[in-house]
C-alpha positions in Angstrom: 0.0 0.0 0.0 1.0 3.8 -0.5 -0.1 7.1 0.4 -1.2 8.4 3.8 -4.2 6.6 5.5 -7.3 8.7 6.0 -9.8 8.3 8.7 -13.4 8.0 7.0 -16.9 8.1 8.4 -19.0 5.7 6.3 -22.7 6.8 7.0 -26.0 6.9 5.8 -27.2 9.9 4.0 -30.5 11.1 2.3 -28.7 10.0 -1.0 -27.7 6.6 0.4 -24.5 5.5 2.0 -21.3 7.5 1.5 -18.0 8.1 2.8 -16.4 11.4 4.0 -13.5 12.5 5.8 -14.2 12.3 9.5 -13.7 15.5 11.6 -11.1 15.3 14.4 -11.1 18.1 17.1 -9.1 19.2 20.0 -11.2 19.0 23.1 -9.2 20.6 26.0 -5.9 19.3 24.9 -7.3 15.6 24.0 -7.8 14.9 20.2 -11.1 13.0 19.6 -13.3 12.1 16.8 -16.4 14.0 16.4 -18.5 10.9 15.8 -21.4 11.5 13.2 -19.8 14.9 11.8 -18.3 15.2 8.4 -17.1 17.7 6.1 -19.2 18.2 3.1 -18.2 20.9 0.6 -16.8 23.0 3.5 -19.7 22.6 5.7 -20.2 20.4 8.7 -22.7 17.9 8.3 -24.3 15.5 11.0 -25.0 11.9 9.8 -25.2 9.8 13.0 -25.8 6.3 11.4 -22.5 5.1 10.3 -19.2 3.5 11.2 -15.5 4.4 11.1 -13.0 3.3 8.3 -9.6 3.9 7.2 -9.0 4.4 3.6 -5.4 3.4 2.2 -4.4 2.9 -1.3 -3.0 -0.2 -3.2 -1.6 1.4 -6.5 -4.6 3.4 -7.8 -7.2 1.2 -5.9 -8.9 2.5 -2.7 -8.9 -0.1 0.2 -11.2 0.4 3.2 -10.7 -1.3 6.7 -13.2 -1.0 9.6 -12.1 0.4 12.9 -13.6 -1.7 15.8 -14.2 1.3 18.2 -16.7 4.2 17.5 -15.9 5.9 20.8 -14.5 9.3 20.0 -11.2 8.8 22.0 -10.6 5.2 21.2 -11.4 5.5 17.4 -8.5 7.9 17.0 -6.4 5.6 19.3 -7.2 2.8 16.9 -6.9 4.7 13.8 -3.2 5.9 15.1 -2.2 2.3 15.8 -3.5 1.3 12.3 -1.8 3.9 10.4 1.5 3.2 12.3 1.2 -0.6 11.5 0.7 0.8 7.6 3.8 2.8 7.7 5.9 0.1 9.5 4.8 -2.6 7.0 5.3 0.0 4.1 8.9 0.6 5.1 9.3 -3.2 5.6 7.9 -3.8 2.1 10.0 -1.3 0.7 13.2 -2.8 2.3 12.2 -6.3 0.7 12.0 -4.8 -2.6 15.6 -3.9 -2.6 17.0 -6.3 -5.0 19.8 -7.7 -2.9 16.9 -8.2 0.0 14.6 -9.5 -2.6 16.6 -12.3 -3.7 17.4 -13.4 -0.2 13.7 -13.4 0.9 12.8 -15.5 -2.3 15.7 -17.9 -1.6 14.7 -18.1 2.0 11.1 -19.2 1.1 12.5 -21.7 -1.1 14.5 -23.2 1.6 11.4 -22.6 4.0 9.5 -25.0 1.6 12.3 -27.6 1.7 12.8 -26.9 -2.2 16.7 -27.0 -1.9 17.3 -27.6 -5.6 14.9 -24.6 -6.3 16.9 -22.5 -3.8 20.4 -23.5 -5.2 19.0 -22.9 -8.8 17.8 -19.3 -7.7 20.9 -18.3 -6.0 22.9 -19.0 -9.1 20.5 -17.5 -11.6 19.5 -14.2 -9.7 23.0 -13.2 -8.7 24.0 -13.6 -12.2 20.9 -11.5 -13.2 21.2 -8.6 -10.8 24.2 -7.0 -12.4 21.8 -6.9 -15.7 19.5 -4.6 -13.9 19.9 -0.7 -14.0 18.7 0.0 -10.6 18.7 -1.3 -7.0 14.9 -2.2 -6.6 12.6 -4.8 -7.9 10.5 -2.2 -9.6 13.5 -1.1 -11.5 13.4 -4.6 -13.5 12.3 -4.0 -17.0 11.8 -6.2 -20.2 14.9 -4.9 -21.8 17.0 -6.1 -18.6 15.6 -9.6 -19.0 16.4 -9.6 -22.8 20.0 -8.5 -22.2 20.1 -11.4 -19.8 19.0 -13.7 -22.3 21.7 -12.3 -24.8 24.5 -12.6 -22.3 23.5 -16.2 -21.6 23.7 -17.1 -25.5 26.8 -15.6 -25.6 28.3 -17.9 -22.9 27.1 -20.6 -25.0 24.3 -21.8 -22.9 21.5 -24.0 -24.5 18.1 -22.5 -25.4 16.6 -25.2 -22.6 19.0 -23.7 -20.1 18.1 -20.2 -20.9 14.5 -21.1 -20.6 15.0 -22.6 -17.2 16.9 -19.3 -16.2 14.0 -17.2 -17.4 11.5 -19.3 -15.5 13.3 -18.7 -12.4 13.4 -15.1 -13.0 9.6 -15.3 -13.6 8.9 -17.1 -10.3 11.0 -14.6 -8.3 9.1 -11.7 -9.9 5.6 -13.3 -9.2 6.9 -14.0 -5.6 7.3 -10.4 -5.1 3.9 -9.4 -6.5 4.6 -8.3 -10.2 2.3 -9.2 -13.2 4.4 -11.8 -15.0 1.7 -12.1 -17.5 2.4 -8.5 -18.7 4.9 -8.7 -21.5 5.7 -5.1 -20.9 7.4 -6.1 -17.8 8.6 -9.6 -18.6 9.0 -10.9 -22.3 7.7 -14.4 -23.4 9.9 -17.3 -22.5 12.4 -18.3 -25.1 11.6 -21.1 -27.3 13.7 -24.4 -27.2 13.6 -27.7 -28.8 12.5 -30.4 -26.2 15.6 -32.6 -25.5 15.5 -36.0 -24.0 15.8 -36.4 -20.2 19.3 -36.8 -18.8 20.1 -40.1 -17.1 23.0 -41.8 -15.3 25.0 -44.5 -17.0 25.5 -47.7 -15.2 29.3 -46.8 -14.8 28.3 -43.3 -13.2 25.7 -45.2 -10.9 28.5 -47.9 -9.7 30.9 -44.9 -9.3 28.9 -42.7 -7.1 27.5 -45.6 -5.2 31.0 -46.8 -4.2 31.9 -43.5 -3.2 28.8 -42.8 -1.1 28.3 -43.4 2.8 25.8 -45.9 3.7 23.3 -43.1 4.3 24.0 -41.6 0.9 23.8 -45.1 -0.8 20.5 -45.6 0.6 19.4 -42.3 -0.6 20.8 -43.0 -4.1 18.9 -46.4 -4.2 15.5 -45.0 -3.1 15.8 -42.3 -5.6 16.9 -44.6 -8.5 14.5 -47.7 -7.7 11.5 -45.7 -6.4 11.8 -42.4 -8.5 11.3 -40.3 -5.6 11.6 -36.4 -5.8 13.8 -34.7 -3.3 11.4 -33.8 -0.8 9.7 -37.0 -0.9 13.2 -38.6 0.0 13.5 -36.1 2.6 10.2 -36.9 4.4 10.2 -40.6 3.8 9.1 -42.6 6.9 9.0 -46.3 7.8 5.3 -46.2 7.9 5.2 -45.5 4.2 6.2 -48.9 3.4 3.9 -51.9 3.1 6.2 -54.8 3.8 3.6 -57.5 2.9 2.6 -56.0 -0.6 6.3 -54.7 -1.2 4.7 -51.2 -2.0 5.8 -47.7 -0.9 3.4 -45.0 -0.5 4.0 -41.4 -1.3 1.4 -39.7 1.2 0.8 -36.3 2.9 2.9 -35.8 6.1 0.9 -32.8 8.0 3.5 -32.8 10.8 6.1 -31.5 8.1 3.5 -29.7 6.1 4.3 -32.0 3.2 2.1 -32.5 0.4 2.8 -34.8 -2.7 3.1 -32.6 -6.0 -0.2 -32.0 -7.4 -1.7 -33.6 -4.2 -1.5 -37.1 -5.8 -0.7 -39.8 -3.4 0.6 -42.7 -5.1 1.9 -46.3 -4.7 5.1 -47.5 -6.0 6.3 -51.3 -6.2 9.3 -51.7 -4.2 12.0 -53.9 -6.4 12.8 -57.0 -4.6 16.5 -56.2 -4.0 15.7 -52.7 -2.7 13.1 -54.3 -0.2 15.8 -56.6 1.4 18.0 -53.5 1.7 15.4 -51.5 3.2 14.8 -54.4 5.9 18.4 -54.4 6.6 18.4 -50.7 7.1 15.2 -50.9 9.3 17.0 -53.3 11.6 19.6 -50.7 12.2 17.1 -47.8 12.5 14.1 -49.2 14.4 13.7 -46.2 16.6 13.6 -43.7 13.8 10.5 -42.4 12.2 12.3 -41.2 8.9 14.1 -43.4 6.7 16.7 -40.7 5.8 16.8 -38.5 8.6 19.4 -37.0 10.6 20.9 -38.6 13.8 18.7 -36.4 15.8 15.5 -37.6 13.8 15.0 -34.5 12.1 14.5 -34.3 8.2 17.6 -34.2 6.4 17.3 -31.2 4.3 21.1 -31.5 2.8 20.7 -34.7 0.7 21.4 -32.6 -2.6 24.5 -31.0 -1.3 25.8 -34.3 0.3 25.4 -36.1 -3.3 27.3 -33.3 -4.9 30.0 -33.3 -2.1 30.2 -37.2 -2.7 30.7 -36.7 -6.4 33.4 -34.2 -5.9 35.3 -36.3 -3.3 35.2 -39.3 -5.7 36.7 -37.2 -8.6 33.3 -37.6 -10.6 32.8 -33.7 -11.5 32.5 -33.1 -14.9 35.0 -30.0 -14.8 32.9 -28.0 -17.5 29.8 -26.7 -15.9 29.3 -23.5 -13.9 29.1 -25.6 -10.7 32.5 -27.2 -11.3 34.0 -23.8 -11.9 32.2 -22.1 -8.8 33.8 -21.3 -5.3 32.2 -24.9 -3.9 33.2 -26.9 -7.0 29.8 -28.8 -6.8 29.0 -30.4 -10.2 25.7 -29.4 -12.0 25.7 -33.0 -13.5 25.1 -34.5 -10.2 21.5 -33.9 -9.0 18.8 -36.0 -7.4 16.0 -35.6 -10.0 18.4 -37.4 -12.4 18.1 -40.6 -10.6 14.2 -40.1 -11.0 14.8 -39.7 -14.7 16.9 -42.9 -14.8 14.2 -44.7 -13.0 11.6 -43.9 -15.5 13.6 -44.5 -18.4 14.7 -47.9 -17.0 10.9 -49.0 -16.3 9.9 -48.0 -19.8 12.9 -49.5 -21.4 12.2 -52.7 -19.0 8.9 -53.3 -20.6 6.7 -51.9 -18.0 3.5 -50.3 -19.5 3.4 -46.6 -19.8 0.1 -46.2 -17.7 1.7 -47.9 -14.7 4.8 -45.9 -14.9 2.6 -42.7 -15.1 0.8 -43.9 -12.0 4.1 -44.5 -10.0 5.6 -41.4 -11.3 2.8 -39.2 -10.1 2.6 -37.6 -13.6 -0.9 -36.1 -14.2 -0.6 -36.8 -17.9 0.7 -39.6 -20.2 2.7 -37.1 -22.5 5.0 -36.3 -19.5 5.9 -40.0 -18.7 6.4 -40.7 -22.5 9.2 -38.1 -22.6 11.2 -40.7 -20.6 10.7 -43.3 -23.4 14.3 -42.8 -24.7 16.1 -44.7 -27.3 17.8 -47.8 -26.2 21.6 -47.8 -25.9 23.5 -47.7 -29.2 24.7 -51.4 -28.6 21.3 -52.6 -27.6 19.6 -51.0 -30.7 22.2 -52.2 -32.9 21.5 -55.8 -31.7 17.8 -55.4 -32.4 18.2 -53.6 -35.7 20.5 -56.3 -37.1 18.1 -58.9 -36.0 15.3 -57.6 -38.2 14.8 -59.8 -41.4 14.7 -57.0 -43.9 12.1 -58.0 -46.7 11.9 -61.6 -46.0 
């Protein structure tokens, strides 16, 4: 909100209900509202049936809020308090509109939602975007700044898909701070790109990372790879989610952690036999725990992604080419938890599991998303199958 708050008297007049500025007088050194009296065209008018309100503005829109007290003195006290709250919140809001503070607020919100991959991506993207903005406030961000950022990313040789992802992160940031992201005067349309195939891990990569991992990280990798769980689903996985008799894992709401499955879709996932045995052995060692991958103190482990990246770095598995490898932390962008999920879905489809079953276990709302993971088979497998065809016979 902006502009000063005004004390109003919303009252019944011969012409209907109207609003007028309330009259405030000084009665023997004490300010009080002259209840029922308003100033109309320079004259005091008495409209006793009514109530006090505060008028404020949001942009050009007038916003009216009621005051609980119609007492001449207490009404003014309530108005003074409300106005002070407005001024204080206005200063706080203005402070968060500073770009550097706005970025921190958005990243903090991602972390509060336990969206750690989003927080990491936001930090990388927004800290690179800020220097492209000619101003210190969120309101200074213009269409031309975002287009210049696109150009800068292309000059660095980034793919159209990566530029699209960067654009969408900026869009989410602006939406978080109340900007109209549908207005193309503020933010241009997202850049187009050719839909690529999902990136998956090779058997050699999987063997290498599992060999380098601690038992806790190895269990994380196996649950991500063989159940296709998302990062937050891993973080809040509980022993009670497992139906041991049916060998089924349930992704379900956890109100105690304020966790809901994506799209509010609870689902069941068939547990492979080898993972089922590994989970039973893990359970024997962690019977007192509620969370499967929790910390030693029983809290949700929100650092699974960072631990994975540090494991890859320690094992010498960094690609050495991406921005993450070249950054201060040296954490490779090729290693992330969602890539295990992509590997899981691709493996299911290649293994002959029908697409509808894969869709259900993945929690996809449409089949098209699932079919993206129907990647061509590896070259050697494909060569063998093509060679086995009896052409024209």
